[in-house]
C-alpha positions as CSV (number, residue, x, y, z in Angstrom):
1,X,123.9,-52.6,88.3
2,X,123.9,-50.4,91.5
3,X,123.8,-51.7,95.2
4,X,122.8,-49.3,97.8
5,X,122.8,-51.7,101.0
6,X,126.4,-53.6,102.0
7,X,127.5,-54.4,105.2
8,X,131.3,-54.9,106.5
9,X,133.1,-56.3,109.6
10,X,132.4,-52.9,110.9
11,X,128.9,-54.0,111.7
12,X,127.5,-57.3,111.2
13,X,129.2,-58.2,108.2
14,X,131.7,-60.7,107.6
15,X,134.1,-59.1,105.2
16,X,136.5,-56.0,105.3
17,X,135.6,-53.0,103.5
18,X,138.6,-53.9,100.8
19,X,137.4,-57.5,100.2
20,X,133.7,-55.7,99.7
21,X,134.8,-53.3,97.1
22,X,137.2,-55.8,95.5
23,X,134.1,-58.2,95.6
24,X,131.4,-55.2,94.3
25,X,133.8,-54.9,91.2
26,X,133.5,-58.4,90.1
27,X,130.1,-59.0,90.8
28,X,129.6,-55.5,87.7
29,X,128.4,-53.4,90.4
30,X,128.8,-49.9,89.2
31,X,127.7,-47.7,92.2
32,X,127.5,-49.1,95.7
33,X,126.8,-47.7,98.8
34,X,128.2,-49.0,102.2
35,X,125.5,-49.2,105.1
36,X,126.9,-50.8,108.1
37,X,124.4,-50.9,111.0
38,X,124.7,-47.3,113.2
39,X,128.5,-46.9,112.3
40,X,130.1,-44.6,109.4
41,X,133.3,-46.0,110.3
42,X,133.9,-47.8,107.0
43,X,132.8,-44.6,104.8
44,X,135.9,-43.1,104.2
45,X,137.7,-46.2,103.0
46,X,135.0,-47.2,100.9
47,X,135.0,-44.4,99.0
48,X,138.9,-44.4,98.6
49,X,139.0,-47.7,97.6
50,X,135.5,-47.2,95.0
51,X,138.0,-44.6,93.6
52,X,140.7,-46.8,93.1
53,X,138.6,-49.4,91.8
54,X,136.8,-47.0,89.4
55,X,133.4,-47.3,90.8
56,X,131.1,-44.9,92.2
57,X,130.2,-44.2,95.8
58,X,127.5,-43.0,98.1
59,X,127.7,-42.5,101.9
60,X,125.2,-44.3,103.6
61,X,124.5,-46.0,106.8
62,X,121.8,-48.1,108.0
63,X,120.0,-46.9,110.9
64,X,118.1,-49.1,114.1
65,X,114.8,-47.4,114.7
66,X,111.1,-48.3,117.0
67,X,108.2,-47.7,115.4
68,X,104.9,-49.3,117.5
69,X,107.8,-51.0,119.6
70,X,108.8,-52.7,116.7
71,X,112.0,-52.5,115.0
72,X,112.4,-51.0,111.7
73,X,115.7,-50.0,109.5
74,X,116.0,-46.9,107.7
75,X,118.7,-46.7,105.0
76,X,120.5,-42.8,104.8
77,X,122.3,-42.4,101.4
78,X,124.1,-39.6,100.4
79,X,124.9,-38.3,104.3
80,X,127.3,-35.6,105.4
81,X,129.6,-38.3,107.7
82,X,130.6,-35.0,109.9
83,X,127.1,-33.4,110.9
84,X,126.6,-32.7,114.4
85,X,123.3,-34.1,114.5
86,X,123.8,-37.3,113.3
87,X,127.0,-37.8,115.2
88,X,124.8,-37.3,118.2
89,X,122.1,-40.3,117.0
90,X,125.0,-42.6,116.8
91,X,127.0,-41.9,119.8
92,X,123.5,-42.7,121.4
93,X,123.2,-46.1,119.0
94,X,126.5,-46.7,120.1
95,X,125.4,-46.9,123.3
96,X,122.7,-49.2,122.4
97,X,124.8,-51.6,120.5
98,X,127.1,-51.7,123.5
99,X,124.1,-52.7,125.6
100,X,123.3,-55.6,122.7
101,X,126.9,-57.0,122.7
102,X,126.7,-57.3,126.2
103,X,123.5,-59.3,126.0
104,X,124.6,-61.5,123.3
105,X,128.1,-62.6,124.9
106,X,125.9,-62.9,128.4
107,X,123.9,-65.4,126.3
108,X,126.8,-66.7,124.6
109,X,128.8,-67.5,128.1
110,X,125.6,-69.2,129.2
111,X,126.0,-71.9,126.2
112,X,129.5,-72.0,126.9
113,X,129.1,-72.5,131.1
114,X,126.4,-75.3,129.8
115,X,129.1,-77.1,127.3
116,X,131.7,-76.8,130.1
117,X,133.5,-74.4,128.0
118,X,135.4,-71.1,128.9
119,X,133.5,-68.0,129.1
120,X,134.3,-64.7,127.4
121,X,135.5,-62.2,129.0
122,X,133.0,-59.1,128.3
123,X,135.4,-56.4,129.4
124,X,138.0,-57.3,127.0
125,X,135.4,-57.2,124.0
126,X,134.2,-54.2,125.3
127,X,137.8,-52.9,125.2
128,X,138.3,-53.2,121.6
129,X,137.2,-50.1,120.9
130,X,135.4,-50.9,117.5
131,X,131.6,-50.7,116.6
132,X,130.3,-53.6,118.7
133,X,128.4,-55.4,115.6
134,X,128.0,-59.8,114.7
135,X,131.4,-59.2,112.8
136,X,133.7,-57.9,115.4
137,X,132.2,-60.6,117.8
138,X,132.6,-63.3,115.6
139,X,136.2,-62.1,114.9
140,X,136.9,-61.9,118.5
141,X,135.7,-65.2,119.2
142,X,137.5,-67.2,116.4
143,X,141.0,-65.2,117.3
144,X,140.4,-65.7,121.1
145,X,139.6,-69.7,120.1
146,X,136.3,-69.7,121.6
147,X,135.4,-71.3,118.1
148,X,137.4,-72.7,115.1
149,X,135.3,-71.0,112.5
150,X,133.4,-68.1,111.7
151,X,130.8,-70.1,110.9
152,X,130.5,-71.7,114.7
153,X,131.0,-68.3,115.7
154,X,127.5,-67.1,113.8
155,X,125.9,-70.0,115.5
156,X,126.7,-69.1,119.2
157,X,125.2,-65.1,118.7
158,X,122.6,-65.8,115.9
159,X,119.1,-64.1,115.9
160,X,120.2,-61.9,119.1
161,X,119.5,-58.2,119.3
162,X,118.4,-55.0,120.8
163,X,116.1,-52.9,119.9
164,X,116.6,-48.7,120.2
165,X,114.6,-46.4,121.8
166,X,114.7,-43.7,119.1
167,X,111.7,-43.6,117.0
168,X,111.9,-44.2,113.0
169,X,110.2,-40.5,112.4
170,X,113.0,-39.0,114.6
171,X,115.6,-40.8,112.8
172,X,114.5,-40.0,109.2
173,X,114.4,-36.0,110.2
174,X,117.9,-36.6,111.3
175,X,118.7,-38.2,108.0
176,X,117.6,-35.2,106.3
177,X,119.8,-32.7,108.3
178,X,122.3,-34.4,107.5
179,X,121.9,-34.1,104.1
180,X,120.6,-38.0,103.4
181,X,117.8,-39.4,101.9
182,X,115.6,-41.7,104.1
183,X,114.8,-45.2,102.6
184,X,113.1,-48.0,104.5
185,X,115.1,-50.8,104.1
186,X,113.7,-54.5,103.2
187,X,110.0,-53.1,104.1
188,X,107.9,-56.3,103.5
189,X,110.4,-59.0,104.5
190,X,109.7,-61.6,106.9
191,X,111.6,-59.6,109.8
192,X,112.7,-55.7,110.8
193,X,110.0,-55.1,108.5
194,X,106.4,-53.6,108.5
195,X,105.1,-56.9,108.3
196,X,106.1,-57.3,112.1
197,X,103.8,-54.4,112.5
198,X,100.7,-55.8,110.4
199,X,99.5,-58.2,108.1
200,X,97.4,-56.0,106.3
201,X,98.0,-54.7,103.3
202,X,95.7,-51.9,103.6
203,X,97.4,-51.0,107.0
204,X,100.9,-51.4,105.5
205,X,99.7,-48.9,103.0
206,X,98.9,-46.4,105.9
207,X,101.8,-47.1,107.3
208,X,104.2,-46.3,104.6
209,X,101.9,-42.8,104.2
210,X,102.3,-42.0,107.9
211,X,106.4,-42.7,107.2
212,X,106.1,-40.5,103.9
213,X,104.3,-37.6,106.4
214,X,107.4,-38.0,108.2
215,X,109.8,-37.4,105.4
216,X,110.4,-40.8,104.4
217,X,112.0,-40.4,100.7
218,X,112.2,-43.8,99.2
219,X,111.2,-48.0,99.4
220,X,114.0,-50.5,99.4
221,X,112.1,-52.6,96.9
222,X,114.3,-54.9,95.3
223,X,115.8,-56.6,98.0
224,X,116.4,-60.6,98.3
225,X,114.4,-60.6,101.1
226,X,111.3,-60.2,98.9
227,X,109.0,-62.3,97.5
228,X,107.9,-61.6,94.0
229,X,104.4,-60.5,95.5
230,X,106.2,-58.4,97.7
231,X,108.0,-56.7,94.8
232,X,104.7,-55.9,93.4
233,X,103.2,-54.4,96.1
234,X,106.2,-52.4,97.3
235,X,106.0,-51.1,93.7
236,X,102.7,-50.1,93.9
237,X,103.2,-48.1,97.4
238,X,106.2,-46.4,96.1
239,X,104.4,-45.2,93.0
240,X,101.1,-44.4,94.9
241,X,103.5,-42.3,97.6
242,X,105.7,-40.9,95.2
243,X,108.8,-42.4,96.8
244,X,111.8,-43.6,95.3
245,X,112.6,-47.0,94.4
246,X,116.0,-48.4,95.7
247,X,118.1,-51.9,94.7
248,X,119.9,-53.0,97.4
249,X,121.3,-57.0,98.3
250,X,121.6,-56.4,102.4
251,X,124.9,-58.2,101.8
252,X,126.5,-59.2,105.0
253,X,129.0,-62.1,103.6
254,X,129.0,-65.5,102.2
255,X,128.5,-66.7,105.1
256,X,124.9,-65.5,105.6
257,X,124.0,-66.6,102.0
258,X,123.1,-69.8,100.2
259,X,125.5,-68.6,97.4
260,X,128.8,-66.6,97.6
261,X,128.4,-63.5,94.6
262,X,126.6,-60.3,95.8
263,X,124.0,-60.4,93.0
264,X,123.1,-64.0,93.7
265,X,122.7,-63.4,97.6
266,X,119.6,-65.2,99.4
267,X,119.2,-64.5,103.1
268,X,118.3,-67.3,105.3
269,X,115.1,-66.4,106.4
270,X,113.7,-65.6,102.6
271,X,113.3,-69.5,101.3
272,X,110.4,-68.7,99.1
273,X,112.6,-65.9,97.2
274,X,112.4,-66.4,93.6
275,X,113.8,-62.8,92.2
276,X,117.5,-62.5,91.4
277,X,119.3,-59.5,91.1
278,X,120.2,-60.3,87.2
279,X,116.2,-60.3,86.7
280,X,115.5,-56.8,88.3
281,X,114.1,-54.8,85.1
282,X,116.5,-52.5,83.2
283,X,114.2,-49.7,84.1
284,X,114.5,-49.8,87.8
285,X,118.2,-49.9,87.8
286,X,118.3,-46.8,85.6
287,X,115.4,-45.2,87.5
288,X,117.8,-45.8,90.7
289,X,121.1,-45.1,89.3
290,X,119.4,-41.5,88.3
291,X,117.4,-40.8,91.5
292,X,121.1,-40.9,93.3
293,X,123.2,-39.4,90.9
294,X,123.9,-36.0,92.4
295,X,124.7,-37.7,95.6
296,X,127.4,-40.1,93.9
297,X,130.8,-39.5,93.7
298,X,133.0,-41.1,91.4
């Protein structure tokens, strides 16, 4: 199995890189990519641990972009972490994330104040010098006794986000400059997808064609965020536009799933999801392995 979409606590995942690699091995995932949101902080550790575990690794990242005033996520695989243009983009997104973290904590403090609880010192959180994703904030809230469990901490900040001012097209170009391939993450999911731009299938196809012209390389077809109907439509679009078909669990940790296995992961919002990783056609798995073999390290 191959999984090109995994998150650690360096962004909004709830597991360390070591925990993630160990779980991937247990789940039978031979090739994986760490794709934390807007940060490459965990890539060096993931590569080293993957080598030790006998797994193949693809350096990745999930980049937050804006298309027609809506958020889209671009998965970048095979990037050079030392590329200067990528570094500039990440510096900008880091500032955007800092703004988002401040908004999350301000809203959390409103909840705490209303409940008569002590408020979080936002400056203390910003001083952590870590990529301020959900996982980092949850760790802070639990470590400083604002919440007793990860579940409780997650309930305070769930659903809070900020949209950056970087276009999807611009990000695709930076991914290419950094030597990577750009894939549209969960393109037909209920949230953070093309469906937030339009519900019309003809317009969905047109948007994908527009992104293909801008340099898009692939669509994440097999994701737990997609229904069987979504998978069929995304597969058709990928074939029509000659785009790579990728596979990704979008794993954030057991807390954000109805199960505890990466290969059985079902996001909270995919209420009508019927597919499982075990049901992905072998042909699709082999094609994904083949398409990304040139940027895979062992």
